[in-house]
C-alpha angles and dihedrals in degrees: 000000000000120000118245091247093052093047089050090050090051093050091048091048089052093046089051092054090053092056119094117264120256097203102087101060121081135188118190128176138200128185127020102168115137114249088028133068139277119216128200126194121201128206123183141123116320113259097020126116121245124217112202112200121187122186141168089221134056126231157201087200113174112236087211084085085073099027122018088203094061115090094183129102138223122230091218132072125236102231093110097060095144091062098051108120129209132193148125127285107232123238090282093054095252142121141153147202134204121198127190116234118214117236091240115145088204088070093059109122094015109139117218114199123196142180137184128225127187124207151241108035127195094241102015140030093253115058112184131008124207125219117270115272119199133184129183110220118234 
């Protein structure tokens, strides 16, 4: 007879296999100098939508706040909700975004974390999740 902990581990392993992969979405960044711009490039599955989430804090933030069926977590906070960007990925699965950075010395050293999500997923609202991308403004 299996122990309760080994049975729980087996159930968790099976649930993890059912979750969408996080390997096929990519978020890259260039720039970050104050008074200039910061450019993000997105890569995912063609025809999906992207959700770009910037934050000044890191997670974990449960994705269940958006979809109660999603047991995963985001690596970014949600305090910059007004800066979240949505849009379609093109036929090559690409999109981008350029943001102007103010020339404000008070922002020097501020770290901006960002993460990219694609939607819709097969089993959850969010499909794939990028790695965390962080930049210190200067």
